[in-house]
CHARMM-style PDB file with segment names, atoms N, HN, CA, C and O in Angstrom:
ATOM      1  N   UNK     1      84.519  28.313  43.332  1.00  0.00      PROA
ATOM      2  CA  UNK     1      85.301  27.253  43.931  1.00  0.00      PROA
ATOM      3  C   UNK     1      84.405  26.257  44.658  1.00  0.00      PROA
ATOM      4  O   UNK     1      84.665  25.055  44.613  1.00  0.00      PROA
ATOM      5  N   UNK     2      83.371  26.725  45.318  1.00  0.00      PROA
ATOM      6  HN  UNK     2      83.160  27.702  45.355  1.00  0.00      PROA
ATOM      7  CA  UNK     2      82.505  25.818  46.075  1.00  0.00      PROA
ATOM      8  C   UNK     2      81.807  24.827  45.158  1.00  0.00      PROA
ATOM      9  O   UNK     2      81.578  23.676  45.531  1.00  0.00      PROA
ATOM     10  N   UNK     3      81.465  25.288  43.934  1.00  0.00      PROA
ATOM     11  HN  UNK     3      81.651  26.222  43.630  1.00  0.00      PROA
ATOM     12  CA  UNK     3      80.808  24.389  42.967  1.00  0.00      PROA
ATOM     13  C   UNK     3      81.783  23.282  42.578  1.00  0.00      PROA
ATOM     14  O   UNK     3      81.392  22.118  42.481  1.00  0.00      PROA
ATOM     15  N   UNK     4      83.039  23.632  42.356  1.00  0.00      PROA
ATOM     16  HN  UNK     4      83.356  24.577  42.435  1.00  0.00      PROA
ATOM     17  CA  UNK     4      84.017  22.629  41.975  1.00  0.00      PROA
ATOM     18  C   UNK     4      84.250  21.631  43.105  1.00  0.00      PROA
ATOM     19  O   UNK     4      84.447  20.444  42.845  1.00  0.00      PROA
ATOM     20  N   UNK     5      84.231  22.085  44.334  1.00  0.00      PROA
ATOM     21  HN  UNK     5      84.070  23.049  44.546  1.00  0.00      PROA
ATOM     22  CA  UNK     5      84.474  21.213  45.472  1.00  0.00      PROA
ATOM     23  C   UNK     5      83.371  20.162  45.584  1.00  0.00      PROA
ATOM     24  O   UNK     5      83.661  18.988  45.816  1.00  0.00      PROA
ATOM     25  N   UNK     6      82.125  20.560  45.426  1.00  0.00      PROA
ATOM     26  HN  UNK     6      81.889  21.514  45.237  1.00  0.00      PROA
ATOM     27  CA  UNK     6      81.029  19.616  45.542  1.00  0.00      PROA
ATOM     28  C   UNK     6      81.033  18.632  44.392  1.00  0.00      PROA
ATOM     29  O   UNK     6      80.741  17.455  44.604  1.00  0.00      PROA
ATOM     30  N   UNK     7      81.349  19.062  43.192  1.00  0.00      PROA
ATOM     31  HN  UNK     7      81.586  20.019  43.021  1.00  0.00      PROA
ATOM     32  CA  UNK     7      81.439  18.180  42.049  1.00  0.00      PROA
ATOM     33  C   UNK     7      82.582  17.197  42.203  1.00  0.00      PROA
ATOM     34  O   UNK     7      82.442  16.028  41.842  1.00  0.00      PROA
ATOM     35  N   UNK     8      83.721  17.652  42.738  1.00  0.00      PROA
ATOM     36  HN  UNK     8      83.834  18.601  43.031  1.00  0.00      PROA
ATOM     37  CA  UNK     8      84.873  16.785  42.961  1.00  0.00      PROA
ATOM     38  C   UNK     8      84.558  15.725  43.991  1.00  0.00      PROA
ATOM     39  O   UNK     8      84.953  14.570  43.827  1.00  0.00      PROA
ATOM     40  N   UNK     9      83.851  16.092  45.056  1.00  0.00      PROA
ATOM     41  HN  UNK     9      83.531  17.030  45.189  1.00  0.00      PROA
ATOM     42  CA  UNK     9      83.487  15.107  46.079  1.00  0.00      PROA
ATOM     43  C   UNK     9      82.516  14.071  45.514  1.00  0.00      PROA
ATOM     44  O   UNK     9      82.637  12.886  45.825  1.00  0.00      PROA
ATOM     45  N   UNK    10      81.580  14.486  44.712  1.00  0.00      PROA
ATOM     46  HN  UNK    10      81.482  15.448  44.460  1.00  0.00      PROA
ATOM     47  CA  UNK    10      80.641  13.566  44.094  1.00  0.00      PROA
ATOM     48  C   UNK    10      81.383  12.591  43.162  1.00  0.00      PROA
ATOM     49  O   UNK    10      81.159  11.382  43.217  1.00  0.00      PROA
ATOM     50  N   UNK    11      82.247  13.117  42.327  1.00  0.00      PROA
ATOM     51  HN  UNK    11      82.429  14.099  42.282  1.00  0.00      PROA
ATOM     52  CA  UNK    11      83.041  12.278  41.418  1.00  0.00      PROA
ATOM     53  C   UNK    11      83.947  11.330  42.163  1.00  0.00      PROA
ATOM     54  O   UNK    11      84.106  10.177  41.762  1.00  0.00      PROA
ATOM     55  N   UNK    12      84.534  11.793  43.228  1.00  0.00      PROA
ATOM     56  HN  UNK    12      84.404  12.729  43.553  1.00  0.00      PROA
ATOM     57  CA  UNK    12      85.408  10.928  44.042  1.00  0.00      PROA
ATOM     58  C   UNK    12      84.627   9.788  44.674  1.00  0.00      PROA
ATOM     59  O   UNK    12      85.120   8.663  44.757  1.00  0.00      PROA
ATOM     60  N   UNK    13      83.421  10.072  45.116  1.00  0.00      PROA
ATOM     61  HN  UNK    13      83.020  10.986  45.049  1.00  0.00      PROA
ATOM     62  CA  UNK    13      82.563   9.035  45.700  1.00  0.00      PROA
ATOM     63  C   UNK    13      82.182   7.976  44.658  1.00  0.00      PROA
ATOM     64  O   UNK    13      82.159   6.781  44.955  1.00  0.00      PROA
ATOM     65  N   UNK    14      81.890   8.421  43.459  1.00  0.00      PROA
ATOM     66  HN  UNK    14      81.909   9.391  43.218  1.00  0.00      PROA
ATOM     67  CA  UNK    14      81.560   7.494  42.361  1.00  0.00      PROA
ATOM     68  C   UNK    14      82.764   6.624  42.041  1.00  0.00      PROA
ATOM     69  O   UNK    14      82.631   5.411  41.874  1.00  0.00      PROA
ATOM     70  N   UNK    15      83.947   7.242  41.954  1.00  0.00      PROA
ATOM     71  HN  UNK    15      84.055   8.227  42.090  1.00  0.00      PROA
ATOM     72  CA  UNK    15      85.165   6.496  41.653  1.00  0.00      PROA
ATOM     73  C   UNK    15      85.476   5.497  42.752  1.00  0.00      PROA
ATOM     74  O   UNK    15      85.904   4.381  42.457  1.00  0.00      PROA
ATOM     75  N   UNK    16      85.276   5.861  44.006  1.00  0.00      PROA
ATOM     76  HN  UNK    16      84.929   6.768  44.246  1.00  0.00      PROA
ATOM     77  CA  UNK    16      85.525   4.953  45.118  1.00  0.00      PROA
ATOM     78  C   UNK    16      84.612   3.743  45.036  1.00  0.00      PROA
ATOM     79  O   UNK    16      85.055   2.608  45.216  1.00  0.00      PROA
ATOM     80  N   UNK    17      83.336   3.989  44.764  1.00  0.00      PROA
ATOM     81  HN  UNK    17      82.976   4.910  44.619  1.00  0.00      PROA
ATOM     82  CA  UNK    17      82.375   2.898  44.667  1.00  0.00      PROA
ATOM     83  C   UNK    17      82.750   1.949  43.544  1.00  0.00      PROA
ATOM     84  O   UNK    17      82.681   0.731  43.710  1.00  0.00      PROA
ATOM     85  N   UNK    18      83.152   2.504  42.382  1.00  0.00      PROA
ATOM     86  HN  UNK    18      83.207   3.493  42.247  1.00  0.00      PROA
ATOM     87  CA  UNK    18      83.552   1.678  41.250  1.00  0.00      PROA
ATOM     88  C   UNK    18      84.796   0.857  41.582  1.00  0.00      PROA
ATOM     89  O   UNK    18      84.880  -0.320  41.230  1.00  0.00      PROA
ATOM     90  N   UNK    19      85.765   1.481  42.265  1.00  0.00      PROA
ATOM     91  HN  UNK    19      85.697   2.437  42.551  1.00  0.00      PROA
ATOM     92  CA  UNK    19      86.997   0.781  42.653  1.00  0.00      PROA
ATOM     93  C   UNK    19      86.714  -0.379  43.605  1.00  0.00      PROA
ATOM     94  O   UNK    19      87.212  -1.490  43.427  1.00  0.00      PROA
ATOM     95  N   UNK    20      85.909  -0.091  44.609  1.00  0.00      PROA
ATOM     96  HN  UNK    20      85.504   0.812  44.754  1.00  0.00      PROA
ATOM     97  CA  UNK    20      85.564  -1.153  45.578  1.00  0.00      PROA
ATOM     98  C   UNK    20      84.804  -2.308  44.928  1.00  0.00      PROA
ATOM     99  O   UNK    20      85.038  -3.471  45.255  1.00  0.00      PROA
ATOM    100  N   UNK    21      83.898  -1.988  44.012  1.00  0.00      PROA
ATOM    101  HN  UNK    21      83.708  -1.043  43.746  1.00  0.00      PROA
ATOM    102  CA  UNK    21      83.146  -3.024  43.298  1.00  0.00      PROA
ATOM    103  C   UNK    21      84.084  -3.874  42.432  1.00  0.00      PROA
ATOM    104  O   UNK    21      83.960  -5.098  42.405  1.00  0.00      PROA
ATOM    105  N   UNK    22      85.008  -3.237  41.733  1.00  0.00      PROA
ATOM    106  HN  UNK    22      85.109  -2.242  41.754  1.00  0.00      PROA
ATOM    107  CA  UNK    22      85.954  -3.967  40.907  1.00  0.00      PROA
ATOM    108  C   UNK    22      86.851  -4.866  41.752  1.00  0.00      PROA
ATOM    109  O   UNK    22      87.089  -6.024  41.409  1.00  0.00      PROA
ATOM    110  N   UNK    23      87.344  -4.319  42.858  1.00  0.00      PROA
ATOM    111  HN  UNK    23      87.151  -3.378  43.137  1.00  0.00      PROA
ATOM    112  CA  UNK    23      88.182  -5.116  43.746  1.00  0.00      PROA
ATOM    113  C   UNK    23      87.415  -6.293  44.317  1.00  0.00      PROA
ATOM    114  O   UNK    23      87.981  -7.371  44.494  1.00  0.00      PROA
ATOM    115  N   UNK    24      86.145  -6.108  44.606  1.00  0.00      PROA
ATOM    116  HN  UNK    24      85.685  -5.232  44.463  1.00  0.00      PROA
ATOM    117  CA  UNK    24      85.320  -7.203  45.118  1.00  0.00      PROA
ATOM    118  C   UNK    24      85.111  -8.297  44.088  1.00  0.00      PROA
ATOM    119  O   UNK    24      85.111  -9.479  44.431  1.00  0.00      PROA
ATOM    120  N   UNK    25      84.935  -7.922  42.838  1.00  0.00      PROA
ATOM    121  HN  UNK    25      84.935  -6.961  42.559  1.00  0.00      PROA
ATOM    122  CA  UNK    25      84.703  -8.903  41.775  1.00  0.00      PROA
ATOM    123  C   UNK    25      85.983  -9.651  41.404  1.00  0.00      PROA
ATOM    124  O   UNK    25      85.949 -10.857  41.158  1.00  0.00      PROA
ATOM    125  N   UNK    26      87.108  -8.942  41.364  1.00  0.00      PROA
ATOM    126  HN  UNK    26      87.136  -7.962  41.564  1.00  0.00      PROA
ATOM    127  CA  UNK    26      88.348  -9.582  40.920  1.00  0.00      PROA
ATOM    128  C   UNK    26      89.158 -10.190  42.054  1.00  0.00      PROA
ATOM    129  O   UNK    26      89.951 -11.107  41.843  1.00  0.00      PROA
ATOM    130  N   UNK    27      88.949  -9.666  43.273  1.00  0.00      PROA
ATOM    131  HN  UNK    27      88.305  -8.921  43.445  1.00  0.00      PROA
ATOM    132  CA  UNK    27      89.698 -10.146  44.405  1.00  0.00      PROA
ATOM    133  C   UNK    27      91.128  -9.590  44.450  1.00  0.00      PROA
ATOM    134  O   UNK    27      91.953 -10.049  45.241  1.00  0.00      PROA
ATOM    135  N   UNK    28      91.411  -8.615  43.608  1.00  0.00      PROA
ATOM    136  HN  UNK    28      90.741  -8.242  42.966  1.00  0.00      PROA
ATOM    137  CA  UNK    28      92.725  -7.992  43.546  1.00  0.00      PROA
ATOM    138  C   UNK    28      92.600  -6.504  43.827  1.00  0.00      PROA
ATOM    139  O   UNK    28      91.573  -5.887  43.543  1.00  0.00      PROA
ATOM    140  N   UNK    29      93.671  -5.933  44.394  1.00  0.00      PROA
ATOM    141  HN  UNK    29      94.505  -6.434  44.625  1.00  0.00      PROA
ATOM    142  CA  UNK    29      93.700  -4.493  44.644  1.00  0.00      PROA
ATOM    143  C   UNK    29      93.912  -3.752  43.332  1.00  0.00      PROA
ATOM    144  O   UNK    29      94.702  -4.174  42.487  1.00  0.00      PROA
ATOM    145  N   UNK    30      93.214  -2.668  43.177  1.00  0.00      PROA
ATOM    146  HN  UNK    30      92.572  -2.325  43.863  1.00  0.00      PROA
ATOM    147  CA  UNK    30      93.339  -1.843  41.965  1.00  0.00      PROA
ATOM    148  C   UNK    30      94.522  -0.881  42.131  1.00  0.00      PROA
ATOM    149  O   UNK    30      95.296  -0.689  41.194  1.00  0.00      PROA
ATOM    150  N   UNK    31      94.663  -0.288  43.295  1.00  0.00      PROA
ATOM    151  HN  UNK    31      94.034  -0.443  44.056  1.00  0.00      PROA
ATOM    152  CA  UNK    31      95.739   0.650  43.564  1.00  0.00      PROA
ATOM    153  C   UNK    31      96.821  -0.083  44.351  1.00  0.00      PROA
ATOM    154  O   UNK    31      96.567  -0.650  45.414  1.00  0.00      PROA
ATOM    155  N   UNK    32      98.040  -0.055  43.797  1.00  0.00      PROA
ATOM    156  HN  UNK    32      98.246   0.406  42.934  1.00  0.00      PROA
ATOM    157  CA  UNK    32      99.153  -0.703  44.473  1.00  0.00      PROA
ATOM    158  C   UNK    32     100.451   0.025  44.155  1.00  0.00      PROA
ATOM    159  O   UNK    32     100.486   0.913  43.303  1.00  0.00      PROA
ATOM    160  N   UNK    33     101.516  -0.362  44.848  1.00  0.00      PROA
ATOM    161  HN  UNK    33     101.487  -1.083  45.539  1.00  0.00      PROA
ATOM    162  CA  UNK    33     102.821   0.245  44.590  1.00  0.00      PROA
ATOM    163  C   UNK    33     103.319  -0.123  43.200  1.00  0.00      PROA
ATOM    164  O   UNK    33     104.126   0.606  42.624  1.00  0.00      PROA
ATOM    165  N   UNK    34     102.856  -1.231  42.658  1.00  0.00      PROA
ATOM    166  HN  UNK    34     102.200  -1.823  43.127  1.00  0.00      PROA
ATOM    167  CA  UNK    34     103.307  -1.701  41.336  1.00  0.00      PROA
ATOM    168  C   UNK    34     102.786  -0.788  40.214  1.00  0.00      PROA
ATOM    169  O   UNK    34     103.459  -0.631  39.195  1.00  0.00      PROA
ATOM    170  N   UNK    35     101.609  -0.187  40.385  1.00  0.00      PROA
ATOM    171  HN  UNK    35     101.063  -0.314  41.213  1.00  0.00      PROA
ATOM    172  CA  UNK    35     101.068   0.647  39.313  1.00  0.00      PROA
ATOM    173  C   UNK    35     101.051   2.145  39.686  1.00  0.00      PROA
ATOM    174  O   UNK    35     100.308   2.937  39.107  1.00  0.00      PROA
ATOM    175  N   UNK    36     101.883   2.497  40.658  1.00  0.00      PROA
ATOM    176  HN  UNK    36     102.487   1.853  41.128  1.00  0.00      PROA
ATOM    177  CA  UNK    36     101.987   3.891  41.091  1.00  0.00      PROA
ATOM    178  C   UNK    36     102.911   4.650  40.164  1.00  0.00      PROA
ATOM    179  O   UNK    36     104.008   4.186  39.853  1.00  0.00      PROA
ATOM    180  N   UNK    37     102.471   5.821  39.718  1.00  0.00      PROA
ATOM    181  HN  UNK    37     101.580   6.198  39.970  1.00  0.00      PROA
ATOM    182  CA  UNK    37     103.313   6.675  38.886  1.00  0.00      PROA
ATOM    183  C   UNK    37     103.800   7.845  39.747  1.00  0.00      PROA
ATOM    184  O   UNK    37     102.981   8.579  40.300  1.00  0.00      PROA
ATOM    185  N   UNK    38     105.107   8.030  39.868  1.00  0.00      PROA
ATOM    186  HN  UNK    38     105.772   7.434  39.419  1.00  0.00      PROA
ATOM    187  CA  UNK    38     105.600   9.152  40.651  1.00  0.00      PROA
ATOM    188  C   UNK    38     105.223  10.471  39.971  1.00  0.00      PROA
ATOM    189  O   UNK    38     104.984  10.495  38.764  1.00  0.00      PROA
ATOM    190  N   UNK    39     105.169  11.547  40.718  1.00  0.00      PROA
ATOM    191  HN  UNK    39     105.363  11.528  41.699  1.00  0.00      PROA
ATOM    192  CA  UNK    39     104.836  12.829  40.122  1.00  0.00      PROA
ATOM    193  C   UNK    39     105.872  13.220  39.059  1.00  0.00      PROA
ATOM    194  O   UNK    39     107.065  12.963  39.215  1.00  0.00      PROA
ATOM    195  N   UNK    40     105.406  13.825  38.013  1.00  0.00      PROA
ATOM    196  HN  UNK    40     104.436  14.034  37.886  1.00  0.00      PROA
ATOM    197  CA  UNK    40     106.307  14.258  36.956  1.00  0.00      PROA
ATOM    198  C   UNK    40     107.083  15.480  37.433  1.00  0.00      PROA
ATOM    199  O   UNK    40     106.598  16.227  38.282  1.00  0.00      PROA
ATOM    200  N   UNK    41     108.293  15.693  36.890  1.00  0.00      PROA
ATOM    201  HN  UNK    41     108.686  15.086  36.200  1.00  0.00      PROA
ATOM    202  CA  UNK    41     109.059  16.859  37.309  1.00  0.00      PROA
ATOM    203  C   UNK    41     108.325  18.140  36.952  1.00  0.00      PROA
ATOM    204  O   UNK    41     107.625  18.214  35.942  1.00  0.00      PROA
ATOM    205  N   UNK    42     108.496  19.143  37.796  1.00  0.00      PROA
ATOM    206  HN  UNK    42     109.065  19.083  38.617  1.00  0.00      PROA
ATOM    207  CA  UNK    42     107.804  20.400  37.566  1.00  0.00      PROA
ATOM    208  C   UNK    42     108.395  21.093  36.339  1.00  0.00      PROA
ATOM    209  O   UNK    42     109.607  21.105  36.127  1.00  0.00      PROA
ATOM    210  N   UNK    43     107.495  21.670  35.541  1.00  0.00      PROA
ATOM    211  HN  UNK    43     106.510  21.661  35.713  1.00  0.00      PROA
ATOM    212  CA  UNK    43     107.939  22.410  34.367  1.00  0.00      PROA
ATOM    213  C   UNK    43     108.200  23.852  34.765  1.00  0.00      PROA
ATOM    214  O   UNK    43     107.441  24.441  35.535  1.00  0.00      PROA
ATOM    215  N   UNK    44     109.247  24.400  34.252  1.00  0.00      PROA
ATOM    216  HN  UNK    44     109.864  23.922  33.627  1.00  0.00      PROA
ATOM    217  CA  UNK    44     109.598  25.793  34.525  1.00  0.00      PROA
ATOM    218  C   UNK    44     109.111  26.658  33.371  1.00  0.00      PROA
ATOM    219  O   UNK    44     109.514  26.461  32.225  1.00  0.00      PROA
ATOM    220  N   UNK    45     108.262  27.597  33.673  1.00  0.00      PROA
ATOM    221  HN  UNK    45     107.935  27.757  34.605  1.00  0.00      PROA
ATOM    222  CA  UNK    45     107.743  28.504  32.646  1.00  0.00      PROA
ATOM    223  C   UNK    45     108.777  29.616  32.426  1.00  0.00      PROA
ATOM    224  O   UNK    45     109.281  30.222  33.371  1.00  0.00      PROA
ATOM    225  N   UNK    46     109.060  29.851  31.187  1.00  0.00      PROA
ATOM    226  HN  UNK    46     108.650  29.358  30.419  1.00  0.00      PROA
ATOM    227  CA  UNK    46     110.037  30.905  30.857  1.00  0.00      PROA
ATOM    228  C   UNK    46     109.340  32.168  30.450  1.00  0.00      PROA
ATOM    229  OT1 UNK    46     109.996  33.161  30.137  1.00  0.00      PROA
TER     230      UNK     46
END
């Protein structure tokens, strides 16, 4: 689990940097209420 945590933090940092760079270039927010997808309903395993 510790390996996954460190990899997830590294990937999240890379994604944040890319998002901020894109927002800086376009002048628009990438994440907004308009492009938010609500969580899908939980599937019940039978």
